[in-house]
Every structure is written in C-alpha cells, then in structure tokens.
N, C-alpha and C positions, 0 to 999 in steps of 0.2 A: 544333095542328100538331105533329105528331112531326119530330123531327127526321131519320128516317131517310125519311121519306115528301118531307121537302123537297130531302135530299140526293139522291133519286131525281129529283125534277123538275128540279133544277139540273144534273144529268149528263146530263138527256134534251135540256134546250133551252139550254144555257149557247151552244154553237158556234152555233144560229141566232142568238141573240140577240145577240152580237158578231159575227157576219157582217153583220146589219142596221144596227148602229150602226157599224162601220166603212166600210161601204158609202156610208153618209151623211156620216161625218164626215172619213172618208181619212186618219183619226190614230187610230193604236193605243190610245195611253194615254188619249184623250178616251173611247175607245170603253169602255175598261175602268171608267171612272169612269159611263159611261151604264149599263153591264150592272151596278154594283154597285147604282146607283140602283133600277134595275129589280128586281132581285130583292129589294132591300130594301121596297120597295112592296108586291111580293108577300107577304113576311111579314104588313105593317102592313094589307092588306086581303084576309087569306087566306079568312076565310068570306064574302067578297063575292064573288069569283072562282067563277065553276064550275068546277068540276073538268075537265067535257068538251070545255071550251074554254080551257083553261089556255094551251095553246100559243100559239093567237091572240091572246090577251090580252098574253102575253108580248112577241110581236113586234110588236106594233100599239103596247106601253106604248114600247118600245126604239125604235122609229122615230119618234113623237112626242117623247120627250125628245132623240134625238139632232137631232131638227131644231131643238127650242129651243136646245140647245147650238150647232148651226152657225148658227143665226141668231145669236146672241150674239156670236160671231167673226169673223162676214161678214156686216156691216150692209149692204153697198153691193149684194149681188145675191140677193134673196130668192126662192127657189123658192116653188111653190104648196106650201101647207100640206097635210098627207094628211088633218089632221082635218076640211079641209071638204070633201074629193072622196070621204071615206067613208062610204056609205049601206051600212050592213051588212045585204047581200040575203038572205042563207041561212048561217048561223054555218059549215056545212061548207064552204061555197065559200072560206070567208073566206082560208086558207091559200094558196089559187090565187090572189087578187085580191093578197095582197101579193107573191108572185112575180110576177105580172104586173106591179105597180107597179115591183119591183125591176129586171126586165126592160128595162121602158121607159125607166126612167132609164138605164140601161146604154146602150142605144140610143141614147137621146138626146146621153150626154157621147161618144160615139163617133162621131157623125153630125156633133158641134159641131167634133170634132178634124178629121175628112175635110175639111169645108166649111163653114163657119159661115153662108155665105150659104144654102145648102139646110135647115140647122136653120132658120134665122129663116124660111124659104118654106114647110116643113112645121109648124110651129109655129103661123105665122100662118094659114095656109090652112086647113090640117086641123083642129088645134084650137081657132084663134082663131074660125072661120069666117067670116073677112075675104072680101070677092069679089075676084075675080081682077082683075077688072078695075081697082078702086081700088089694088089693091098693085103692078099693073103702071105704073100712073101715078105712084105715088109714087115708084119706082125708077125710071123714066124709059126702060122698055123696053115691047115689045108683049106683049099678053095672051099671043100664041104663043108669043114668046122664056120667059115666065115657066111655061108648062106644059111646055115643054122640060126647063127646069131643075127642076121638080115630077118628070115622068118620070123623070130622071137619078137624083135623089135617092132615088125609090122603088126603082129597080132596085138601086141599090147596097144600100139596105136589104134587099131582097129576097133580093142575093147573099151579103151579111154575115151575115144574122140569121135567114133564111128556114129554114134546118133547125132553129134553137133553138125558133123561134116560127112553127108553120105556119099564122098567121093573116094574114100578109104571101104 
C-alpha cells in the first residue's frame, strides 16, 4: 500500500464514513473514534478489500462499528442490527441500499418524535406483519380506528418525506 493511494481514499471517503457514524451515534467524538478504527482496519485488510467496492466496504464497516459502539453505550433499547438485514444483492446497488437504510432510520426517528403511537403501528403492521385484528384488540380499539390511524401516519410520511423518497 502506498501512502499517496491511502490518502486519496481517505480524502474521498472520510466524510461519508463520519456521516454514517454520526447518524448512528449522535456523538461527534465517538464517531471520530469509529472513523479512526475503520481506516485502521482498512490498512490492516488492504490486500483483502477489493478496490472497486472500497467505498461500500468502508460505509458498511463504519455502520457496523458504530452500531456496536452504540449498543455498548445504550443497552436498554437495541435497534435491529444491519449485519443481519444485509443480503448483498449486487455490489453496484450497495451504496443505494445504505442510503435507503439511512433514510429509513431518519424517517422512523422523525415519526417517533411526531407521534410514538403512529410509529408503533407502522412498525408492527408493516414491518412486523402483525394482523390488524390482533393489534386492534390489544389496543382496545376497532380495526377501523386502527386503519384510520395508520392512514394518517402514512399521509404524514408522504407529506413529509415523499419528495425525498418517491416510493411513498
């Protein structure tokens, strides 16, 4: 490995790696530690990492290390780990998948701030595949009321994030 080559890669990817770590940790100093560790590991595994997917490798490794760091500091509320949800479909789409995951995380943080009940409904009905009838019974409301709440939540998501993520 040449120092010049490493410096070019560092300059090209440093901000993306820091952003990925800060988005997860919400702490600049811990994100700096994660970033340092990511680039140190890159030096250690220089010959193992394919050069054409270097950016994706750095982003994924930064997210994994940041999640590990976050878990060590926040044991009471654990998020779904990225390691178990990543099925690398095609290496060219990996950066788009990372961006989608970051967007999804932002969406849920904002939805949680707006209305925690909506967030719970979206997570349990859409991502948890729970039956509306069972969830309505648990909440003590009718299925129709549950669907209205879900409809309001989806409308707020479309209104707030539709321009950034056209799939809504």
